[in-house]
C-alpha positions in Angstrom: -83.3 88.3 11.4 -83.9 85.8 14.1 -86.3 87.3 16.7 -88.0 85.6 19.6 -90.9 87.1 21.5 -92.0 85.7 24.9 -95.7 86.5 24.3 -99.0 86.5 26.1 -101.8 86.8 23.5 -104.2 88.1 26.2 -101.9 91.2 26.8 -102.3 94.3 24.7 -98.7 95.4 25.2 -97.6 92.0 24.0 -99.9 92.0 20.9 -98.7 95.5 20.0 -95.1 94.4 20.3 -95.7 91.4 18.1 -97.4 93.6 15.5 -94.5 96.0 15.4 -92.1 93.2 14.9 -94.2 92.0 12.0 -94.5 95.6 10.7 -90.7 95.5 10.3 -91.1 92.5 7.9 -90.0 90.0 10.5 -91.9 86.8 11.4 -90.6 86.1 14.9 -90.5 82.9 16.9 -93.5 83.3 19.2 -93.2 81.6 22.5 -96.4 81.7 24.6 -94.4 81.7 27.8 -97.4 80.7 30.0 -97.6 77.4 28.0 -93.9 77.0 27.4 -91.9 79.0 29.9 -88.2 79.8 29.3 -85.7 77.7 31.3 -84.4 79.3 34.4 -81.0 79.9 32.7 -82.7 81.5 29.7 -84.9 83.7 31.9 -81.9 84.8 33.9 -79.9 85.6 30.8 -82.8 87.6 29.3 -83.1 89.6 32.5 -79.3 90.4 32.6 -79.2 91.1 28.8 -82.1 93.5 29.2 -80.2 95.3 31.9 -82.8 94.6 34.5 -82.8 93.3 38.1 -84.8 90.1 38.7 -87.2 92.2 40.8 -87.7 94.6 37.8 -88.7 91.5 35.7 -91.5 90.4 38.0 -95.1 91.2 37.1 -97.2 92.2 40.1 -100.6 93.0 38.5 -102.9 90.0 38.0 -100.4 87.5 39.6 -99.9 85.7 42.9 -97.2 88.3 43.7 -98.8 89.6 47.0 -100.1 86.2 48.1 -96.6 84.7 47.7 -95.1 87.6 49.7 -92.7 88.5 46.9 -92.6 92.2 48.0 -90.4 91.1 50.8 -87.1 92.9 50.2 -85.1 90.2 51.9 -85.9 87.7 49.2 -82.9 86.8 47.1 -82.8 86.8 43.3 -82.7 83.0 43.4 -85.9 82.9 45.4 -87.6 85.3 43.1 -86.5 83.2 40.1 -87.8 80.1 41.8 -91.2 81.9 42.1 -91.1 82.9 38.5 -90.4 79.4 37.4 -93.1 78.0 39.6 -95.6 80.6 38.4 -94.7 81.8 34.9 -97.5 84.5 35.1 -95.0 86.3 37.3 -92.6 86.8 34.3 -93.2 90.3 33.0 -94.0 90.5 29.3 -93.1 90.7 26.6 -89.4 89.9 26.5 -88.0 90.1 23.0 -84.6 88.8 22.0 -82.9 89.8 18.7 -79.3 90.0 17.5 -79.4 93.7 18.4 -80.3 93.1 22.0 -82.9 92.0 24.5 -85.7 94.1 25.9 -88.6 93.9 28.2 -90.9 95.8 25.9 -92.9 97.9 28.3 -93.9 100.1 26.6 -94.3 98.1 23.5 -92.4 100.6 21.3 -89.2 99.7 23.3 -89.0 96.8 20.7 -88.0 99.4 18.1 -84.6 99.8 19.8 -83.7 96.3 18.9 -85.2 96.0 15.4 -83.7 97.0 12.1 -85.3 100.1 10.4 -87.3 98.0 7.9 -90.8 99.0 9.0 -93.5 98.9 6.4 -95.2 102.2 6.8 -97.3 103.6 9.6 -98.0 101.7 12.8 -100.8 102.4 15.3 -101.2 100.6 18.5 -104.5 98.9 19.3 -105.6 102.0 21.3 -104.9 104.2 18.2 -101.7 105.8 19.4 -99.4 106.2 16.3 -95.8 105.0 16.9 -94.5 105.1 13.3 -95.3 107.6 10.5 -96.2 106.6 6.9 -92.6 106.1 6.1 -92.0 103.8 9.0 -90.0 106.4 11.0 -90.4 106.5 14.8 -92.4 109.5 15.9 -90.9 109.8 19.4 -88.6 108.1 21.8 
């Protein structure tokens, strides 16, 4: 299965998402989006495919969101996308694209909605929260 994760290795949610993909027996294409941002068109398609608004796809915490005045409700989607392209740290993470769909995987277990049921046993997040049981079945939605 062709899976792409737009990943930030410094983000626990992104690391957990990547680990869940690998737990399903899939080695994804890992795009460190801070080094290699998606194109504007690809970003826009991911946002639409995930069922989000552009504003919902912006990361506020740890970014220049406030300094750039991006909370201004009069800003258009095009202006917000311009800011995301100029400052990729504003792109919320991790986005995952599979043949079964696209998700902004916050929380990380949202990735399970777009992966096949091929998990290799139990999965625990970095903080110890168990997401999959010993048979690879999801514990809660």
